[in-house]
C-alpha positions in Angstrom: 99.4 105.5 102.4 100.0 102.3 100.6 102.9 100.7 98.7 102.6 98.8 95.4 104.1 95.3 95.9 104.0 94.0 92.4 103.8 95.1 88.7 105.4 97.9 86.8 105.1 100.4 89.7 106.6 98.0 92.4 108.0 99.9 95.3 106.2 103.2 94.7 104.1 104.7 97.5 101.1 106.9 97.3 97.9 108.0 98.9 94.7 106.1 98.2 92.3 108.3 96.3 89.4 105.9 95.8 88.5 102.3 96.4 86.2 100.5 93.9 84.6 97.8 96.1 82.7 96.0 93.4 85.8 95.3 91.3 88.3 95.0 94.2 90.4 97.8 92.8 91.9 101.0 94.2 93.2 104.2 92.6 96.5 105.3 94.1 97.9 108.8 93.6 100.8 108.9 91.1 100.6 105.2 90.3 99.5 103.5 87.0 99.3 106.7 85.0 97.5 106.4 81.7 97.1 108.9 78.8 93.5 109.5 77.8 92.8 111.1 74.5 89.8 113.5 74.6 87.9 115.4 72.0 87.1 119.1 72.5 83.8 119.5 74.5 82.0 122.0 76.8 84.2 121.1 79.8 87.5 120.9 77.9 87.5 123.4 75.0 91.0 122.5 74.0 90.8 118.7 74.0 94.1 116.7 73.8 95.8 114.2 76.0 95.1 114.0 79.7 97.2 112.1 82.2 95.3 110.3 85.0 95.5 107.5 87.4 94.1 104.1 86.5 92.8 101.5 89.0 95.0 98.6 90.2 93.9 95.5 92.0 93.7 95.8 95.7 95.8 92.7 96.2 98.8 94.5 94.7 99.1 97.1 97.5 100.0 96.9 101.2 99.5 99.6 103.8 102.6 101.5 104.9 103.8 101.0 108.5 103.8 104.5 110.1 106.8 103.6 112.2 109.2 102.2 109.6 107.7 103.8 106.4 107.7 100.4 104.6 104.9 98.1 103.5 103.6 95.8 106.3 101.0 93.1 106.6 98.0 93.9 108.8 96.6 92.2 111.9 93.6 92.9 114.1 93.5 92.9 117.9 91.4 94.3 120.7 92.7 97.7 121.9 93.8 97.9 125.5 92.6 101.5 125.8 88.9 101.2 124.8 88.3 97.4 124.1 87.6 98.0 120.4 89.0 96.0 117.5 91.9 97.9 115.8 94.2 97.2 112.9 98.0 97.1 113.5 101.1 96.7 111.5 102.6 93.2 112.0 106.2 94.5 111.5 106.3 97.0 114.3 103.0 96.4 116.3 102.0 100.1 115.7 98.2 100.8 115.4 96.9 102.0 112.0 94.4 104.8 111.6 
């Protein structure tokens, strides 16, 4: 889960559907909806206007803190349980999955 921190969709939360690494962009569920006009074809016999998510820059989203439910910056530290590097929310100290 991430929260949009800037732009027209500021404050909205959604699940990450895809990350486009080469362009540093991400597609978030229910955010940055566009209308795509399509002609009738084999897949879509009817044609018409389709609503779909468009990518936004990855710097415009922050992961959601599982404890508070709000956007939080991320840190990294070595886990006490298994001595592996894990990500954690800086607001609450909670580990992220």
